[in-house]
N, C-alpha and C positions, 0 to 999 in steps of 0.2 A: 043378405050378408049375415055371417054365421055367428051367433054371439059366443061371446068368450065365456070358455068353461073355467070355473073356479077350481085354483090348485088344490089336490089333496093337503093337510096339515101333516109336519113332521112327525107330531106326536102319535098321529095316528098309524103310521108305519111302524116305529120304533116297538121292539118286543117290551114288553112288561117287565123292571127290574127286581132287584130283591126288595121285601119291605124294608120301610127305612126303619133304624132303630130308635127306639124311643128315648126320647130326651129326658133326664132325671129332672126331678122338680127342682130349682133354684132355691138354697139356703137363704134364709133369711138374715140368721146370725149365727157367729162361731160359737163352737161349743167346748173349745179350750181357753186358757187364760192369754192375757195379750202377752207378745215377746218383751216388752217393756216390763211387764210384772216378773218375767222371769229370770232377767238381768239383774235387777234389783236383787231379788231371794239369792243369786248366786253370790253378789257382793256381799249380803249379811251375812252368808255362811262362812266364805272365805275369810271375813274380819274376825268374827266369833272363833274359828281355829286359830288364829293369828295370836289372839289374846289367851286361848289356852295353852297354847304352845308355850307364849311369853311366862306365863304365870309359872308353869312348870319349871321352866329354866329357871327363873329367878327366885326359886326357892318359897313360893306362895305368898311372899310379901310385894305387895303391889306398891307400896310406898318408896320401896328402896330404887333409886337411881340406879341405872346399867355402871357398871365399873369402866371408869374410862382405861382406854389400852394406853400402855406407859408408851411416853414420848419416845421416838427413837432418838439415840445420841446424835449431837450435830457431827457431821462429817469433818474430820481433822484433816486440814489442808497439810501436805507434807511440807515440812519444814524445807527449806532450798538450803543445799548446802554451801557452806561459806567457800570463796573463792580461796583456793591457798595465796599465803602471802607471797610477795615476790621474793627472791632471792636477794639479801642483802648485797649491795655492792662492796665490794673488798675496799676498805680504804688503802689509798697509796701509802708503800713502805717509805716511811721517812729516811732522808740518807744519813746514816750515821755519823755522829762527828767523831773525827778523829780523837783517839786518845792520846793525851798528852803523854811523853816518856815520863817515867819516875824523874822526880826532882832530888837531886842529892841534898841530903839534909847532916850537918855536922860540923864540925872545926876541922879544916884542911889546911896544908901550905899548899897554895897555887904555883906549880911549876911548869915552864916552859919546855916540853920536851926536847925542842931543837938546841938547847943552849944551858939544861940545866939550871936557868935562872929563876928566882923565885919574886912573887909581886910581894912589895917591901914599901913599908911608910918610910921615907926617908929619915934618919936619926932617932928614930921611934918616937917623933914627933906625936904629940897629943892635940896639937893645936888645930882648930878650923881652918882648912885649907892647906895643911901641909901635902906634899907632892908624894904620889906614888910611884916606884921605878923598880925597874929589873934588875936585881940584884943577887950576888951568888949565895946559894942558898944556905942557912945556917939555921931556922927553924925557930928562932925566937918569937915571942908575941907579936914583934912588930910585921912577923912573916904569917902569923897565923889569923885566916880569914873563916869568920863564921857565917854558914849557907841558910839563909833564914826564909823558909818555903812560905812565901805570903798567901799560898791556897788557890792561886789562878794561873799555874803553871810560871809565875815568876819568883824569883828571888832578890832580897839583898845581899849583898856582900859586906859585912860587919868586921871591922878591926878588932881583934881581941884586946890588946893593949890599950885602945881608947876608947872602943865603943860607938865609933863613928863609921859612917858606912862610904861606900865608892861611890862619886858622881862625877861627870864630865862637867868641865866648866863652859859658860856659853862663849861665844856661841857654839850651838852643838851642830856637828857635822865632822867629815873624815878628817882627823889631824887634833881634835879636839882633846886635850890633857885631861887626864883623870886626877883627882884628887880626893881628900876625905873631908865628908861634911855631917853635919848631925843627923841623924837618922830621921827622915819623915815618909809619910804617904804621898810619894812625887815618881810620875814617870820616870823623872831623871834616874830614879836610885832604883828601876825595875829590870833586871837584868834576865832574859830569856834562857835559860841551860838548854843546851841540844847535845847527847852525847854524839861521839864518834860509831862508825860501824861496830867497833871492836867493844864499844865501851870503856876503851883506854884512856880518852880524853874527854873534856865538855869545852865548847864554846860557850862566851857569854855575850850574846846581842844586847843592846839596849832597845828598849819596849819602843815599837814605832820607828825605828831607823833601822834595824838590821845591822847596824853598825857592831863590830866585834872590839873586845877587849882584848889589845894586844900592845908590845912594846913598839915603839916608835922606830927602832932600830936595832941591831945585833950587838951593840956595844953593852958592857956593864955598865950600870946607872941610866940606860935609856927609859925617859919618862913613858908610863902606860899612856894610851891613848886610844881613840874609837878607830879603827879601820874596815877598811870595805873588806866584804868577804874575797877569800881567794882559794879556788878549789885545790888550786896546785900547791898552795902552802896553808893548810888549814891554821885557824888562829886558836887551836886548843891548847887548855891545859890539863895537866895532870890532878886529879885530888889526891893527895898526900897525905897521911898521919903525920902529924908534928914530930 
């Protein structure tokens, strides 16, 4: 048996390469300063430069504190505009009170136009309770009546010759006769004068009753009394000068 031959080495067959570069010798220490030292030096330089600039800007007086910046003014909030006042509610217009017609004042002879007779104190009596009649007009003092305005739309009818006032007797009502009585502040002596449309005559109605002063009948000497209003035959009196 043939003995095994040893294989040739690969290294022996490779061509020779270029010569290896020489390895530089390893340094045992750094020739420059460490990085930390460089950083520290840079900080010191910057700080010194900042101090120098500050001294120049501050005028060289290192003890003066820098002037504080002026405080900005606080912002003023806008004042809200006031809401307009609501329009006032108009007050209701009061209903005007009817103006009473002018009250006649003065001394008159009261004459009934239909008959021409006048209101007459019977016999020119001056006593309390003397009757008042419709009598032929003669214009003497017992037919003269002073119309006294009481200031409230009412009047008194006062006999000139006696100074007494017209007043119906009790009980009051239609047909109650009228006499002369002492003048007092009483509704029984308050008469409401109302002019006719042409103001030629006035009716005299007793306050609170609406009953008018009128003759009880057409005859001469008929007593005056309270009569119900009659549109067809108004109970007016002409106010004539004595």
